[in-house]
Structure formats: structure tokens, C-alpha cells
N, C-alpha and C positions, 0 to 999 in steps of 0.2 A: 145464676145460682149462687147462693151464699153472699147476699148483699149485706152491707154494713152502713147504717145511718146512725147519726148521733146528735145530741144536744150538748153544748159546752157553755157553762155559765160561770163567770168570775166577777166578783164584786169587791172593790176596794173602798170606795168613797161612800160609805153608808151615811144616810141623812141623820139618823137618830141613834146609831151605834158607833162604837169605837171603830175607826177606819182600819183597814188592813193594808199591807204593803205589797203582797205578791200574789193575791188571789187572781187578779186579772192576768198576770203573767203565767200563772199555772194553767188557767183555762186556755189561753192562747197557745201555750206549748202543747197541751193535749190536743187541741184542734189541729195544729200543724202536724203533729205525729199521725193523727188519724188520716188527714188528707194526703200528706206528702210521703209518709213512710209505709203505710199499709193500705193506701189508696181507697179510703172510704168513698162511697158514692155521694154522700151528702152529710154535711155537718152544719147545724144551726148554732150560731155563736152569739151569745148575749154578754155584754160587758159594759163598763162605764162609758165607753166611747166606740162601740161597734157599729158597723153600717146597718142599714135597714135589711129586713129579712123577707124573702119571697115566700108567700103561702099560696095555697090554691085560690084564695080570695083576694090576692094582691099583696103589696108591700105593707109591712108593719114595722113600727119602731122596735129596735132591739135593746133599748135601755131596760135593764132588768127590774122594772117596777112591778108591783103586784098586778096592776091592770094589764100591762103589756104581756106579761107571762101568762096570765089566765086567758087572755084573748088568743094568744098563740096556741096554747094547748087545746082550747075549744075549737079553733078553726082547722088546725093541722090534723087533729086526731078525730075528726068527725067520722071518718071511714077508714078502713084498712088500706094500706098501700105497700105492705111487704108480705112475704109468704113464708111457708115452712122452710126451714134452712137458713133464714135471714136472722140478723142480729140488730137490736136497737140498744144503743149505749147512752147513758145519761151521766154527765160529769158536772159536779157542782163544787165550786171553791168559794167559801164565804162563811158567814155565821150560821149556826144551826142550834136548835134548842129543843129539849123535851119539855112539853107543857101539858099538864093534866093527862098524862099517859100517852100522848101522841108526839111524834117527831115532826118538827117544823124546819123548813129552810127559809132563811130570811131574805126577801127581796131588798133592793137598795132603799126603798122608802118604807120599810116595815115600821109599824108603831109598836114599840116594846111593851106597851101597856094594853095592846089589843091584838094579840097574835091570831086569835080565831078569825078575824076579819081582814088582816093585813099580811099574814105569812102564808107560805105554801105548805100545807100538810102533805107529807111524803106519800101517804096512802092515797091522796087525791091525785098526785102526780102519777103514781104507778097505775092507777085506774085509767088515766088517759093513755099511758104508754101501752097498755094491753091492747088497745084498739088499733095499734099500728099493723097487726097481723103477723109480726115476727114471732117465732116460737121461743126466742131466747132474748131476755132483756137484762142488761147489766147496769147496775147503779154504782157509780164511783163517787163517794161522798166525802170530800175533804171539808166537812162542814161543822167541825167542832173547834173552830179557831178560838184560841184562848182570849177571853175578855173578862172584864171585871164582874159583869152581872150575869154571865150565862149560867143556866142551871146545869146540873150534872145528870148523866144517864142517857144522853143522846145515843140513839141506836138500839134502844131496848125494844122498840116496836117492830114486830115481825112483818116483812113485806112478802106476802105469799106469791109463789111462782117466780121469784126473782133471784138473781145472783146479786147480792148487795155487799160491796166492799167498803167498810168504814175506815176512816183515817185513824181512829183510836177506839179503844174499848170503852164501854159505858163507864162513866165516872172519871174519865180522863179528858184531857184537852189535846188538840193538835197545835203544832207550832210552826212558825216561819223562821228561816235562817237567812240573814242578810248575805253571808258569804255565798250561799247557794243561789240566791235570787228566787227562791221557791219555798213553798211549804215543804216540810220534811217528807210527808206522805207522797205528794205529787212528784217530788224529785226521785224518790225510790220507785214509785210506780212507773215512771218513764224509763228509768234504768232497767227495771224488770221487763218491760215491754220490749226493750231493744236487745235483750240478751238473745243470742242465737246459738245453734249447735247444741251440744250436750247440756248446757246450762240454761236453755231457753225456758221461759215461763209461759208456754203456749196454752196450758190448761188452767182451769179455775183453781184446782188443788195446788199446782206448783206455784202459781202467782201468789196465792195465799201464804204458802210456806216461805217464799222469798220475802214478802213484805213483813211477815212476823219476825223474820231474822234481821232484815236490813234496816227497817225504820227505827227500832230501839237503838241499834248501833249508831246510826247517824245522829239521833237525838242526843245520845251520850257524848259523842264526839264533839258536838257544839254546845255542850253544857245545858241542854234542855231537860226538863223533867221526863219521866217515863212516858212513852207514847207507844202503844201496842195496837196496831191495826187488827181487825178481824173481819172474817167473811161469813155472811149468813147465806146459806144455800138452801133453796126450797124448790123442788124436792132435792134430797141429798144426792140422787143419781146425777144431778148436774155437775157434781165435782169433777167428773171426767171429761166434761165438754171442752172442746178445743176452741179457745177464744180467737187465736191468731193462727189460721192454717198455714201461713207462710213460714212460721217458726216452729211448726209441729215436728216432733221426733217420731220415729217409727213406733216406739213404745206407746206414744200418745195415741196414735191411730189404732194400735192393737187394743188398748184399754177401752177405747170408744166402741170398737167392733165387739168386744166381749159384752159390753153393756147392751148393745143393740141385739145381740144374740139372745141375751137373757130376757129382754123385753119381748122379743118375738116368741120365745118358747112359752111365755105367760099369756100369749094372745093379746098383748098390749100393742096393737098394730100402729096406732097413732104415734105413740112414743117411739116405737122401733123405727118407724119410717123417718121420724125427725133425726134420730141418731145416725141412721144409714146415710141420709142426705149429708150430714155433717162429716161423715167419713169421706164421702166423695169430694167435699170442699177441700179437705186436706190431702187427699190422694185421688186425683181426678179419674184414674182408670182402674180403681180397685175392683177386681172381678167379684170378690165376695159381696161388696155393696151393690153392684149392678144386679147380681143374681138375687140378692135378698129383696130389693125393691120390686123386681119382677115377681118374685115368690109371694110377697105381701099383696101385690095387686091381684094375683090369681086367687089367693085365699079370700080376699074381700068379695070377689065376684061369686065364689062358690058359696058364700054364706047368704042365708036369706036375710031380708031387711030386719026381721024380728030377732035374728040370732046373732047380731053383731055383739062382740064382747066389749064391754065398757073399758075405756082406756083412761089412765090418769091424765089430768090436765096439767099443762105447764104454762109458763108465762106466755101469754099471747096465743095459746093454742085454741083451735076452733074445732068444732065437730066436723070431721072430714068425711064427705060422702064417698060412696064407691067410685063415682065418676071422677071426682077430684083426685082421689088417691091414684086411680089408674093413670090420669093425665099427668100428675106430678111424677110418678115413677117413670112413665114413658119419656117425659121431657128430660129428666136427669140422666137416664140411660143414653138418650140420643146425644145430649151435650157431651157426656163422657166419651162416647165413641168418636164423636167429631174431634175431640181433643187428642185422642190417641192416634188419629191419622194425620194430625198436623205435622208430626215429625219435627218438633222443635228440638234441635240438638241439645242434649244434656248429658251429664255424667253424674255418677254416684260416688261418694267418697266418705271416709270415716273421719270424724272429728273427735279429738280427745281433750279432756280438761284435767288439770292437776291441782292438788292442794298446795299449801304453803311449803310443804317439804318435798314437792316434786313428784309425789305419788299420783299415778293416774287414778282418778276417782270416777270419771264418767267417760263413756264411749257412746257415740251416736252416729247414725247414718244421715247424710244430707244429700241433696241433689241440687245442681246448679246448671243454668243455661250457658252455652258457650258457642263460639264460632271458630272456624279454623281458616287461617290464611294459608291456602294450599301452597303458594309459591315457596314458603320457607317452613311449612308445618308448624305455624305459630298458633297456639291455642289461646283464645281470648275469652275470659270469663265475664259474664254480665254481672256487674256489681249493682245491686238495687239502689235506687235513690233513697235519700233519707237525711236526717240531721244527726249530728253527734257533737260531743264536747271535745274540742281540740286542745291539746296541751296536757300537762300533768299537774296534779295538785302539788302544793309546796311540800306536802308530807311524803311524797313518793321518793323512795330510796334511789340513789344513783343519779339524781338530777343536778348535783352540785359540783360537777367536775369541770365545768366550762372555764372557771377562773384559773384552773391549773394549766389549761391549754393556751389561754390568752389573757393577759393582764386586763385588757379592755373589757373582758366579760366577767371579771371578778365582782360578785355581788349582783349581777344582772339576772333577772328572772327570765332566762332564755326560753324556757318551755311554758311561759305564761305571758299575760294572764290567760287562764282558760276561757274559752269563748265558744258559743254555739255556731256551727256552720251547717248550712243546708246545701245538699248536692243533688244533681240529677243523676239518673242511672248512666253508667258508662261501661264500655268493654275494656278490660285490663288484662295484661299478660298473666297467664296462669303461672309462669315461671319467669325468672330473669332471662334475657336474651342469651342464647347459647352460642358457642363458637361456630357450630355448623350453620346456624341462622345468620350469624354475622358474615361468614365467608360468602354466602350466596348474595347478600345485599352489597358487600364490598365489591363484587364483580360487576355491579350495575354502573351505568354511566355516572360520572362525577357531577355534582351540582355546585358545591362550593368548596368542599374540603376533600383531600385525599384520604382514603381508608386503607390501612394495611390489612391484608386478608388474614394474617395470623399475629395479632398484637399480644395475645395472652401469654403470661408467664407459665401458668399451669395448662397442660395440653390435654384436650379431650373433646370429642364431638358434643357431648351432653353436659360438659362443664360450662358454667356461665362465662361469657366473654368478660375479660377484665383488661386493665391497662388501656382504657379508652377515655378520652377527654370528654368534657361536656359538649364541645363543638362537634366531636366525632359522633356522639350519641344522637345529636340533632341531625347530623348529616345522614345517619342511618335511617331515621324517621322520614326525612325528606325523600330519600331515594326510594324507600318502600312505598311511600304515598304516591309518587309519580308513576311507579310501575304498576301498582294495583288499582290506582284511581280511588283509593280510600285514604282518609286523612289520619295519619299516625303522628304521634307526638309524645314527648315525655309527660309524666303526670305532674299536676300541681302538688305542692306539699300537702295541701288539705286532702286532695284525692288519695294520696299515698297513705296518710295516717288513717283516714276513714276506711280504706280498703284493708289495711293491716288490722285494725281493731275488730272489724267484722261484728260490731255490736257490743264489744267488751269494753269495760272501763278499767280493767286491771293492767298492770305494767306490760303484760304479754298477752297475746290472744289465747294462749293456752291457760292462763290464770295468773296467780300471784307470783309465780316464779317460772324458771325454765331449766331444762336439763339438756345435756349433750345427746340424749336419746331423741330429742325433739328438734334440735337445730345444730348447725355447725358454727361454733364460736370457741373462744379461748376459755375452756372449762377448768383450767388448773390455775393455781396461784402464780402470780407474776412478781418477781423480785426486781425492783428498780430503785437505784440510788439509796439502798439501805432500807427501803420500805416495801412491805408486802401488800400486793393488791389481790383481793379475793377472786377466785375463779367461780364462786357461787353467788347467787342472788338471794338476799333475805335468808330464809331458813332452808333454801334449796340445797341440793348436794353439789359437790364438785364433780367433775367428769374428766373428759379428755380434751387434749388440744391436737387436732388433726394436722395443723400447720399447712393446710392447703384447702382449696375449694372442693366441693363435692358435687356430684351430678345433680342437676336440678330435679326437684321432686323426690329426693331421697327421704324426706321426712313428711310427717302429717301436715295437711293443709289447715288453714283456718276455716271458719264457718262459711265463708264466701267461696271456698274451693281454691284459694291462692296459696302457693307453696313458697317457702324460703323468704318469708317476710321478716324473719328474725335471723340475722347472721348471713353467712356465706359470702355475699358481696354487698358493699354499700351501693345504693341506687340513686343515680342522678335524678333531680327534679327540675322543673322549668324555672322555679322561683329564684330570684336574687336573694341573697342573705340579708336578713334584718335581725337585729340583736334580740328582739322579743316580738310579741304579737300585738303590741299597741298599734292600733290602726289597721290590723290585718283584714283582708276581705272575709266576708261571711257567706259568700256564695260559692265557694269551692274553686274560684279562679286563681291562677298563679299571681303572686305578689311581686311585681316588677318595680324597678327603680329607673330613673333617667340614666344612670351610670351603666353603660354597656359593659364596662370592665369589672362590674361588681362581682364579689364572690358568689358562687352558686351553692345551692342546697343539695344535701344528700341525706338519705334516711336508711335506717334498718340495721346498721352494724355489719360486721364481716367475720370471716373465719379467724381473723387475727385479734378480735376485740373481746374484752371481758364482757360478761353479761349485762353490766350496767349500761354499756354502749349499744345494746341490741334491743332496748325497750321500744314499745310502740311510739313513744313520744320523743325519742332521741333525735337531735338535730346536729348536723355536721356541715362544715363549709370547706370548700376548696376553690382555688382559682379555676377558671374555665379551661385552662390549658394543662392543668395537672393530670397526671396519670399514675395510678398505683395498681398493684396486683390484688388489691382488695376492693376495687371500684368497678362496678358494672352498671346495668340499668334494665328496666323493663318498660313496655310501651302501653299507651292508651290509643284506642281507635275511636275517633269521633264520628265516623260515618255510620249510617244505618245499614242494616243487612237485610236483604230479602231472602226468604226461604223458598 
């Protein structure tokens, strides 16, 4: 239920048009997002150097020539292969042009003087896509790349029954930015897709709003002309459709349910059924949806064949017979009930977002999967796999302090260069390790290092353990692993930052600033050697300085369900210290060096640090034998869990 298939096309080296720089990278990044972060079932990828593609009639070449693309569409879309409730996505990065009232996408071998016979007319593409059987088709067209000869007005032709998101408005062009390594539109699109929690862009409407705001800002930041994306939705009721169920908020589901109720009251049963199925994709055990699908099935049976009410068609919709409707409803209900009895441990939590002044602007409910290590009552949250941009941009406030701490770091881009990292899913401590958990493990047999049962300066069962060295944190993991027969370890630096950001690109997972209502840090000004250091970040407010650790979980979590990622205690990582990210791994693994005595990495900031030092990208280093009352840790579990 709720399958997602896609086509991604990116073209740089045009034979007869101005070459592009980042269209292939755009398509590759979208493909990777679809496959690795939101687990699409199938993505067909065409680019200048992509591998062959499997079709029902065998392998075909994936070089995006006119002939190859036309053959693929003809062979793959001869008959339907998806169903009601499924999505088909089409992403294109390259040149596009309006010609004699029709929008065309340019294959790699297009003849600019003969578009009718060598370019792909979008309306022809959408005609093929409708045959796939999905009731929702999304076009993502970054196809107005600026070039000397392109005509203006691309995007003026309506694509019926589709959600079409254009990279720029008619009579504008879209642009590439070298510093981003992407087109502006695709960069913003991927950012929007990755947002989670209260700021997620799970619906058509909110993704459109995000892109309309973000793309012009990025264009202006890099000195490009105005570029304003827009979304054409047909029919308009598709605005509330949930594109990414994994990132949907409760209010998204409710809006979809309202639309389904309205369609049902108008006797538009085909459309109502499609919407209710999509409710279940986002909320698998929603009782309203289960009952509605049963109700629709009954009403279909009660109607005579000649008395069926006509329903509006949507992209890919088919005339659904009574037997098909009954079968679909029954299947959805059965799958939902099976899911409800699997008893996957999960918990619900509230996520908040703040504006630049620290005011809470959004609240939303999220749910996350977890496991519990009963020996020490350790909750481990499942962090979903995905990719993210690690490090901070050079424009981020608070990243220039390193030279004050060490002369060798003066002028060094310690939090850069920014780079993409892909990670597999992993289980991560919901909180830093507590003193009660530490005491239990410290009583287990020694493996390599002695562990004091009460090392902490601040005392409390639910306070984070502190004053532990890197070696002692590793010893904790080793003892716990041996006792439970599950593999525990410290996180890599990349895992830690990915888990902290939880899909956000702002300095904090709460947004552009932080307040002492949201985290435990030094929220008042600090006077040192005649200089005043601010207790606020950016335009955010000053707060309080508690001067001690706080019980874990005292503040809101991030969108993954993890608490205390900003402040409270610094957290040890596996990695050895490197002055910057030149040559850093891109697979999420720890970055080690041959020097066993190398400094070790810490992340997150502490109760004693100013907000600059509590950002998602902050990096700190200590010797492996150092211990401070501001340093603790949390753990990763590498083992699989059976339910």
C-alpha cells in the first residue's frame, strides 16, 4: 500500500545546446533521496553516464537521447503496474523550452531547430505516466536552465490531473550555483523534502509555500536574478495531498480526512476512496479511514449498476468497479489491522520550532520507534537512514571561535567544508547516559578499565553521568555489550550531527536560535578579561544560567525524538580529532587516525557553554583521559532487535 516509483533525468553535456554543470548531480541527489531516505520501491535513472535500465522487455540504454527515452516510455508504460494510493514521480533537470504553445523537455541530442521531432513534449510524457495506474503523479521540472537562446514562458501549458512543480515562473529562468553544486531549485527542493517535525513539507501546499520562500532567498544570496518557483495543481483538491507520509504532521492527516469526508458526502466515491487510502498511508491504523473504506464499499454494493454517481478523475485514475472497490477497501483494512497488531514499540512526542527571536511558532506531534534495554532501562530511538549536509556554512554565526581556543586553529575552517554524508538507520540513546544507568554497568565485570560507580560532580539518578573519560565511556559500552550480547558503542561524529539535526539545516534543531526554555546552557552574558560574551544567539533572547546539569528529558526533543542534543553535557564520539573535514568519510563511519593518542571528538555543548557552543555543527576536542563535569556521552546500538 502506498508505493512510490520515480523517473529521474539529468543532462549536462548537451550535443547542440549550452552544457550545464549540475543537472546530473541534481538528478543523482534526487534519486538517492528517493531510494535511501524515503525508500521508494523503484527509481529509473537517466543521465550522461548512467547504467542500463531494466524494463519488462529487457535492458535498455539509459543515455537520455530522444530515441532511448521514447522507447522507455513506450515499453514501460504499455500497461498499468501501480494502484490507487500509489504515487509516480517524474524529475527532470536540464533545458526546457516553450515552443508554439507547448512545453518541451530537451533530450541530450535535441536538435534546437526541430523541436517537434527531437524534443519531449511534456503533454506526451504525462500521457504515458497516466498509464502507470497510480492515482497521483508529481512532476518536478527544473527545466528552465538559463541559456542564451531559450524562449521564455516555459510552464505556461497546463498538465491536467497532475501536480506540477516548476523551478521558476513563466518568463523567468532557473540557475545553478557553484558553491551549492546544485541548481537553486533542486537544492531548495531537497532541503524542503528533508524538513521534519513542525516545519515539514509533507503536503503539496506546504512544499509549494516553502519553495516560493526559499528559492528567491537562495537566488538573491548568490547574486542570481529573481527565480520564483510555482506549483500547478489539477484538480485543486490535490493541494492537501500528503506527498511524504513519513514526514506528515497530525494536522496534515486531519486536512486530508476533511477532504475525504467532503468527497464522500458529495458521493464522489472514487476520489473519496483515494483520499482515505492516503490517510492510511500516513496513519496506518486510523479508525476513521478504516470505517470510511468499509462504508464506501457497502454503499457501492447498495447502488445499482446504472445508479453509480460519476466521480471526478484525477491523474492516473481509472473507472473502479464495485468488485475492485470492495477488494481495495478490504485489502487496506486487513493491512492496517495487521500493522496494529505487530506491536512495534513507539512513542509520541511534541516538537516545537522557533523563529529568529526565539518565539515558538509551530508545535506538532511526532511518533518514533524505539527499543528498551531492560537491564538499565535504556531507551534507544530508531534514527531513520538518510543523507544530510554535514558542517556549517561559512556565514553561520558562532563558528569563528576556534582560533581563540587554539592558535593552531586560527583561520581554519573547522566546521567545513560542508559535505554530503549518507547513513544507514541506527538506534541511538534517547538521552545521555544517566548516573543510575552508569552505576549498574560499573558493577559489571571489568574488561579493560576500572569504572567508579559515582564519578559525577552533580548528583542525581536521572542526571547525566559526567566526569567520565573517553576510555571509560568505551568501557561502559564494552561491558554493556558483553552482558546483553548486543553491540553498543559511541556514535561517530557524522551519526551524532545527523541525529541532532533531524532533517534541519538551521544552527539548532529548534530553528535559527535557541532559548533556555528549550535547553540547558549558559544563557546570560559572560564577562572575561574585559570582554563581554553574549548569552543569546542571533536575535534570540538571553535567559538563565542554571550552573548545573538537569535531568535528562527536561526539554523538548528534536524531530527524531532525541532529547538534550543541545547543551547539558558534551558527548564523546568515536572519532579522532581532525582540524577540518578535508578527506572526511561520507558513509557515516568514524574518522580515525593511526595515532592512538590523538585527541577525541565531542559534540553538543554543555550547561556551562554559551549558545554559540551548543549549535548542531559545533566541534570540540579533548584528550582521551580528560574528565570534566560538563562531559558525558550517549550510545549507539548496532545490533538488530527482534520483536
